[in-house]
C-alpha positions as CSV (number, residue, x, y, z in Angstrom):
1,X,111.2,75.7,110.1
2,X,110.5,74.2,113.2
3,X,106.6,73.1,112.9
4,X,106.3,71.8,116.3
5,X,102.4,71.9,117.3
6,X,101.3,73.7,114.0
7,X,99.0,72.6,111.8
8,X,99.9,71.9,108.5
9,X,97.1,74.5,107.4
10,X,98.2,76.9,109.6
11,X,102.0,76.8,108.1
12,X,100.5,76.8,105.0
13,X,99.1,80.0,105.6
14,X,101.9,81.3,107.1
15,X,104.2,80.8,103.9
16,X,101.7,81.4,101.7
17,X,100.2,85.4,102.2
18,X,103.4,87.1,102.5
19,X,104.5,84.9,99.8
20,X,101.8,86.3,97.2
21,X,102.1,89.8,99.1
22,X,105.8,89.7,98.0
23,X,105.1,88.9,94.2
24,X,102.3,91.2,94.0
25,X,104.7,93.6,95.0
26,X,107.7,92.6,93.0
27,X,104.9,92.9,89.8
28,X,104.1,96.6,90.9
29,X,107.2,97.7,90.5
30,X,107.1,97.9,86.6
31,X,103.3,98.4,86.7
32,X,104.4,101.8,89.1
33,X,107.1,102.5,86.2
34,X,104.5,102.5,83.7
35,X,101.8,104.7,85.7
36,X,104.4,108.0,86.5
37,X,105.7,107.1,82.9
38,X,102.7,107.5,81.3
39,X,101.7,110.8,83.2
40,X,105.1,112.2,83.6
41,X,106.3,111.9,80.1
42,X,104.1,110.3,77.4
43,X,102.3,107.1,76.4
44,X,104.9,106.2,73.5
45,X,107.3,106.2,76.4
46,X,104.9,103.9,78.1
47,X,105.3,101.3,75.4
48,X,108.9,101.5,75.6
49,X,108.4,100.5,79.7
50,X,106.7,97.6,77.8
51,X,109.2,97.1,74.6
52,X,111.9,97.2,77.6
53,X,110.1,94.7,79.9
54,X,111.8,91.6,78.8
55,X,114.8,92.3,79.7
56,X,113.9,93.0,83.3
57,X,111.7,89.8,83.7
58,X,115.5,87.9,82.5
59,X,116.7,89.4,85.4
60,X,114.2,88.1,87.6
61,X,114.2,84.8,85.7
62,X,117.9,84.3,86.4
63,X,117.0,85.1,90.5
64,X,114.4,83.2,90.5
65,X,116.5,80.0,89.0
66,X,119.2,80.1,91.8
67,X,117.0,81.1,94.4
68,X,114.2,78.4,94.1
69,X,117.0,76.0,93.4
70,X,119.1,77.3,96.4
71,X,116.0,77.4,98.7
72,X,114.8,73.8,97.7
73,X,118.6,72.3,98.3
74,X,118.6,74.2,101.7
75,X,115.4,73.6,103.1
76,X,116.0,69.8,102.3
77,X,119.3,70.1,104.3
78,X,117.4,71.4,106.6
79,X,114.7,68.9,107.0
80,X,117.6,66.4,107.1
81,X,119.7,68.0,110.3
82,X,122.1,69.1,107.7
83,X,122.7,72.9,108.5
84,X,126.5,73.0,107.7
85,X,125.9,71.7,104.2
86,X,122.6,74.3,104.1
87,X,124.8,77.6,105.1
88,X,127.6,76.3,102.4
89,X,124.6,75.8,99.9
90,X,123.7,79.7,100.6
91,X,127.6,81.3,100.2
92,X,127.9,79.6,97.4
93,X,124.8,80.6,95.8
94,X,125.9,84.3,96.5
95,X,129.1,83.8,95.0
96,X,128.1,82.5,91.9
97,X,124.9,85.2,91.3
98,X,127.8,87.8,91.6
99,X,129.6,86.7,89.3
100,X,126.6,86.3,86.6
101,X,125.5,89.7,87.4
102,X,128.7,90.7,86.0
103,X,128.7,89.0,83.2
104,X,125.1,90.2,81.9
105,X,126.1,93.6,82.8
106,X,128.9,93.6,80.4
107,X,127.4,91.8,77.5
108,X,124.3,94.0,77.9
109,X,126.7,97.4,77.5
110,X,128.6,95.8,74.7
111,X,125.6,95.0,72.8
112,X,122.9,97.5,73.8
113,X,121.7,98.7,70.4
114,X,121.4,95.1,69.1
115,X,119.5,94.2,72.1
116,X,117.3,97.0,71.8
117,X,116.5,96.5,68.3
118,X,115.9,92.9,69.0
119,X,113.3,93.7,71.8
120,X,110.9,95.3,69.0
121,X,112.0,99.1,69.6
122,X,110.1,101.7,67.0
123,X,111.9,104.8,65.7
124,X,110.1,106.5,68.1
125,X,110.4,104.6,71.6
126,X,114.0,103.8,70.3
127,X,115.6,106.2,72.8
128,X,113.0,105.9,75.2
129,X,114.2,101.8,75.9
130,X,117.4,102.8,75.4
131,X,117.7,104.9,78.4
132,X,115.1,102.5,80.3
133,X,117.9,99.9,80.1
134,X,121.0,101.9,80.7
135,X,119.3,103.4,84.5
136,X,118.7,99.3,85.3
137,X,121.7,98.0,84.3
138,X,124.2,99.3,87.4
139,X,121.8,97.3,89.8
140,X,122.2,94.1,87.7
141,X,123.1,92.2,91.0
142,X,120.7,93.5,92.9
143,X,118.0,92.8,91.1
144,X,119.3,89.1,90.8
145,X,120.1,89.6,94.7
146,X,116.9,90.6,95.9
147,X,114.8,88.1,95.3
148,X,117.4,85.2,95.8
149,X,117.1,86.5,99.5
150,X,113.8,87.1,100.0
151,X,112.9,83.1,99.3
152,X,116.2,82.0,101.5
153,X,114.5,84.5,104.3
154,X,111.2,82.6,103.7
155,X,113.0,79.0,103.6
156,X,114.6,80.6,107.1
157,X,111.4,80.5,108.9
158,X,110.6,84.4,108.5
159,X,108.3,84.9,105.5
160,X,106.7,87.8,107.1
161,X,109.9,90.0,107.6
162,X,110.5,89.0,103.7
163,X,107.0,90.4,103.4
164,X,107.8,93.4,105.1
165,X,110.8,93.9,103.1
166,X,109.6,93.9,99.4
167,X,106.5,96.3,100.8
168,X,109.8,98.8,102.3
169,X,111.3,98.6,98.6
170,X,108.2,98.7,96.5
171,X,107.0,102.2,99.1
172,X,110.5,103.6,98.5
173,X,110.2,103.2,94.6
174,X,107.1,105.2,94.4
175,X,108.3,107.8,95.9
176,X,111.6,107.8,93.9
177,X,109.4,107.0,91.0
178,X,107.2,110.3,92.0
179,X,110.6,112.6,92.4
180,X,112.6,111.8,90.0
181,X,109.8,111.3,87.1
182,X,107.0,114.2,87.8
183,X,109.3,116.6,90.4
184,X,113.5,116.3,89.1
185,X,111.7,115.5,85.2
186,X,114.7,113.0,85.0
187,X,112.3,111.1,82.4
188,X,111.9,107.4,81.6
189,X,115.5,106.9,83.1
190,X,114.6,108.2,86.4
191,X,111.8,105.2,86.6
192,X,114.6,103.2,86.1
193,X,116.8,104.2,88.3
194,X,114.7,104.9,91.3
195,X,113.2,100.5,90.7
196,X,117.3,99.9,91.1
197,X,117.5,101.9,94.4
198,X,114.4,99.7,95.8
199,X,116.1,96.4,94.6
200,X,119.1,97.9,96.4
201,X,117.4,98.8,99.8
202,X,115.6,95.4,100.1
203,X,119.0,93.4,99.5
204,X,120.7,95.7,102.4
205,X,117.7,94.8,104.5
206,X,118.3,91.2,103.8
207,X,121.5,91.1,104.2
208,X,121.0,92.2,108.2
209,X,118.7,90.0,108.8
210,X,121.5,87.0,107.4
211,X,124.3,88.8,109.4
212,X,122.0,88.9,113.0
213,X,121.2,86.5,115.7
214,X,117.8,85.4,114.6
215,X,118.7,83.8,111.0
216,X,119.3,80.4,111.0
217,X,120.5,79.8,107.5
218,X,124.5,81.7,107.6
219,X,127.1,82.4,105.3
220,X,129.8,80.1,105.9
221,X,133.3,78.9,103.9
222,X,131.6,77.1,100.9
223,X,132.8,73.6,99.9
224,X,132.6,74.5,96.0
225,X,130.9,71.8,93.9
226,X,130.0,72.1,90.5
227,X,128.0,69.1,90.7
228,X,126.1,71.1,93.5
229,X,126.1,74.2,91.5
230,X,124.2,71.9,88.6
231,X,121.9,70.5,91.1
232,X,120.9,74.1,91.8
233,X,120.3,74.7,87.9
234,X,118.2,71.7,87.3
235,X,115.8,72.4,90.2
236,X,115.6,76.0,89.6
237,X,115.5,76.0,85.5
238,X,111.6,75.4,85.5
239,X,110.7,78.0,87.9
240,X,112.9,80.6,86.0
241,X,111.6,79.9,82.9
242,X,108.1,80.4,84.2
243,X,109.5,84.0,85.0
244,X,111.4,84.3,81.3
245,X,108.0,82.9,79.7
246,X,106.7,86.2,81.0
247,X,109.0,88.3,79.2
248,X,109.2,85.9,76.5
249,X,105.2,86.2,75.8
250,X,105.8,90.1,75.7
251,X,108.5,89.6,73.3
252,X,106.2,87.4,71.1
253,X,102.9,89.7,71.5
254,X,105.0,92.9,71.2
255,X,106.2,92.3,67.6
256,X,103.0,90.1,66.6
257,X,101.0,93.2,67.6
258,X,103.4,95.5,65.6
259,X,102.9,93.8,62.3
260,X,99.2,93.1,62.8
261,X,97.4,95.6,65.0
262,X,99.7,98.8,64.7
263,X,102.0,100.9,67.6
264,X,98.5,101.7,69.5
265,X,97.9,98.2,70.5
266,X,101.4,98.0,72.1
267,X,99.6,101.0,74.7
268,X,96.9,98.1,74.7
269,X,98.8,95.2,75.4
270,X,101.4,97.3,78.2
271,X,97.7,97.8,80.5
272,X,97.2,94.1,79.9
273,X,100.8,93.0,80.7
274,X,101.0,94.9,83.4
275,X,97.5,92.8,84.9
276,X,98.6,89.9,83.8
277,X,102.2,90.0,85.5
278,X,100.1,90.8,88.9
279,X,97.7,87.5,88.3
280,X,100.3,85.2,87.2
281,X,103.2,86.4,90.1
282,X,100.0,85.7,92.7
283,X,100.2,81.8,91.3
284,X,103.9,82.2,91.4
285,X,103.3,83.8,95.1
286,X,101.1,80.3,96.3
287,X,103.9,77.8,94.9
288,X,107.0,79.8,96.0
289,X,105.4,79.8,98.9
290,X,104.7,76.2,99.4
291,X,107.5,75.2,97.7
292,X,110.1,75.6,101.4
293,X,107.2,73.5,103.0
294,X,107.1,70.7,100.6
295,X,111.0,70.7,100.1
296,X,111.3,70.4,104.5
297,X,108.5,67.5,104.5
298,X,110.1,65.6,101.5
299,X,113.3,65.9,103.1
300,X,111.8,64.4,106.0
301,X,110.1,61.5,104.0
302,X,106.6,62.9,104.8
303,X,104.9,62.0,101.7
304,X,101.5,63.0,102.7
305,X,102.2,66.3,104.2
306,X,102.9,67.3,100.8
307,X,100.2,65.7,99.3
308,X,98.1,68.0,101.0
309,X,99.9,71.1,100.7
310,X,99.7,70.6,97.0
311,X,95.4,70.5,97.3
312,X,95.4,73.4,99.7
313,X,97.7,74.9,96.9
314,X,95.7,74.2,94.0
315,X,92.5,75.3,96.0
316,X,94.3,78.6,96.9
317,X,94.7,79.2,93.1
318,X,91.6,78.9,91.9
319,X,89.6,80.9,94.5
320,X,92.4,83.9,93.3
321,X,91.7,82.7,89.6
322,X,88.2,83.6,89.6
323,X,88.2,86.6,91.8
324,X,91.0,87.8,89.4
325,X,89.0,87.4,86.3
326,X,85.3,88.6,87.6
327,X,87.8,91.6,89.0
328,X,89.3,92.1,85.4
329,X,85.7,92.3,83.9
330,X,84.0,94.6,85.7
331,X,87.2,96.9,86.0
332,X,88.7,96.6,82.7
333,X,87.3,100.5,82.0
334,X,88.9,101.5,85.1
335,X,92.3,100.1,84.7
336,X,92.9,101.3,81.3
337,X,92.0,104.7,82.2
338,X,94.5,105.2,85.1
339,X,97.1,105.1,82.0
340,X,95.4,106.2,78.5
341,X,94.4,110.0,78.8
342,X,90.8,110.8,78.4
343,X,91.4,112.6,74.8
344,X,91.9,109.3,73.2
345,X,88.6,107.8,73.8
346,X,88.7,105.0,70.9
347,X,92.2,103.8,72.4
348,X,90.6,103.3,75.8
349,X,87.4,101.8,74.3
350,X,89.4,99.1,72.3
351,X,92.1,98.7,75.4
352,X,88.9,97.4,78.0
353,X,87.5,95.4,75.5
354,X,90.6,93.0,74.3
355,X,91.3,93.2,78.4
356,X,88.6,91.3,79.1
357,X,89.4,88.5,76.7
358,X,92.7,88.4,77.8
359,X,91.2,87.8,81.4
360,X,89.7,84.7,80.5
361,X,93.0,83.4,80.7
362,X,93.6,84.2,84.0
363,X,91.0,80.9,85.1
364,X,93.0,78.4,83.9
365,X,97.1,79.6,84.2
366,X,96.7,79.2,88.1
367,X,97.1,75.2,88.0
368,X,100.1,75.0,85.4
369,X,102.3,77.1,87.6
370,X,101.2,75.9,91.2
371,X,101.8,72.5,89.1
372,X,105.0,73.4,88.4
373,X,106.1,74.5,91.7
374,X,105.7,71.3,93.3
375,X,107.0,68.8,90.8
376,X,110.1,71.5,91.3
377,X,110.2,71.4,95.5
378,X,109.9,67.3,95.3
379,X,113.2,67.5,93.1
380,X,111.4,66.4,89.6
381,X,112.9,69.1,87.7
382,X,111.4,67.3,83.9
383,X,108.3,67.5,84.7
384,X,108.4,70.9,86.1
385,X,110.4,72.0,82.8
386,X,107.6,70.5,80.6
387,X,105.0,72.4,82.0
388,X,107.1,75.6,82.4
389,X,108.3,75.5,78.8
390,X,105.2,74.3,77.4
391,X,103.0,77.2,78.5
392,X,105.5,79.9,78.5
393,X,107.1,79.5,75.4
394,X,106.1,76.4,72.9
395,X,102.6,76.4,73.3
396,X,101.9,80.0,73.2
397,X,104.1,80.5,70.8
398,X,101.9,77.5,68.8
399,X,99.0,79.2,70.2
400,X,99.5,82.5,69.0
401,X,100.9,81.7,65.2
402,X,97.3,79.2,65.2
403,X,95.5,82.6,66.7
404,X,96.4,84.7,64.1
405,X,95.7,82.4,61.0
406,X,92.1,81.6,62.4
407,X,91.2,85.6,63.4
408,X,94.3,87.9,62.4
409,X,95.1,90.9,64.7
410,X,92.0,90.1,66.6
411,X,93.4,86.1,67.5
412,X,96.4,87.4,69.4
413,X,94.0,88.1,72.6
414,X,92.9,85.0,72.1
415,X,96.0,83.2,72.3
416,X,97.0,83.0,76.3
417,X,93.5,81.3,77.1
418,X,94.9,78.7,74.1
419,X,97.9,78.2,75.6
420,X,96.9,77.5,79.2
421,X,94.4,75.6,78.3
422,X,96.1,73.1,76.1
423,X,99.3,73.3,79.0
424,X,96.7,72.6,81.3
425,X,96.0,68.8,80.0
426,X,99.9,68.5,80.0
427,X,99.4,69.2,84.1
428,X,96.9,66.9,85.1
429,X,98.5,64.2,83.3
430,X,102.1,64.4,84.7
431,X,99.9,65.1,88.4
432,X,98.0,62.0,87.5
433,X,100.8,59.6,86.7
434,X,103.1,61.1,89.9
435,X,100.2,60.0,92.0
436,X,99.5,56.7,90.8
437,X,103.4,56.1,91.6
438,X,103.2,57.7,94.8
439,X,100.2,55.3,95.6
440,X,102.0,52.5,94.2
441,X,105.5,52.6,96.2
442,X,104.2,54.1,99.2
443,X,105.8,52.6,102.3
444,X,104.2,55.0,105.0
445,X,100.7,55.2,105.2
446,X,98.9,58.5,105.0
447,X,98.6,58.7,109.2
448,X,102.1,58.4,109.8
449,X,102.8,62.4,109.6
450,X,103.3,62.3,113.0
451,X,104.8,65.6,113.7
452,X,101.7,67.8,112.1
453,X,98.6,68.6,114.0
454,X,95.1,67.6,112.6
455,X,93.2,70.8,111.3
456,X,90.8,70.6,114.6
């Protein structure tokens, strides 16, 4: 986190691109599972991966909650020169996440069948959903810890290493998916085991970094503090909800589609959900990339640098959202053909059509995710929580109900655009109010950001 002689824009790209790449790879984990399951098992099994995905989203949401909360506190401590406190916060997080992972494993094991039915499993998919969750369950701690360590490695000043570790895990997942599903014929459970082993590998790579000589953030005897635990949860809650909202959206859509369209609609939505996850995670990558930077400069009291980083992030999100929309409109048919066989032509045509409708929401969601991430980084969790809870749960549920009431089953595919647009209005209000407050209370002029070089 030493930016002596480095322009703010260069520091921004140094952190954002590895973060976006890491998020793409995280998103590809379940997508790769789905591709191999669709080709190596059946389209019904592909639907089961989608039905089980909210459980995977839940694991990652827990991971992100503690990752963002801890890394924000660690970055602020580093900005204040408090290295011992930073190491203690890191170690306490590791211990707490281990306990929480054990509780989740026990609870899911004891309540597996009710959970499977709650997620929306049908008579034809219940066995697949059950096996997929059971194959992932033993790796719960690695799922939770992998993203936590990835975020902390970036906070430690090594975003490229974080990207390399995630890429290594993803490539391992692809190879193991091919072996377990296509060669050994372990079915849907093989896809889950492949993902779990790849998560375990990335955790070992991160541990090697933190135990090595280059690491600034290390493990230390923690000064156990319940207040700090609450602070971590308060800061990370909105980011955790952003990830959880993806699973919640899948949950809502699965139940709505089964009721108003039918089981084949689940196959269409599974493909859409994969692409939507990549787009959402791209925006999350921008938000998570700027988080340690903004928290660091916020800890140093340099508000102007925080505002400039927000401007860079919004500009990047607009460009990526436009590219995602155009790519989806042009490539919908090709994407659908990766998952649906040629003999199901009507399903392929329908899936491509609703995919294009859904993709309109890509133009808006980046503003909301980056806005929530900015408020998290400056320790304003209330604003961040309003945005995250609104876009992913409250407003989405209302938009889905309203669109179905107006247009029936077809309205399902318009609900994300309506939800994100409404949330955009809320985000703009909160950001403008924050800017006015900062302008009114600013004690340091814009030019006082002395450690940050001009763009030239």
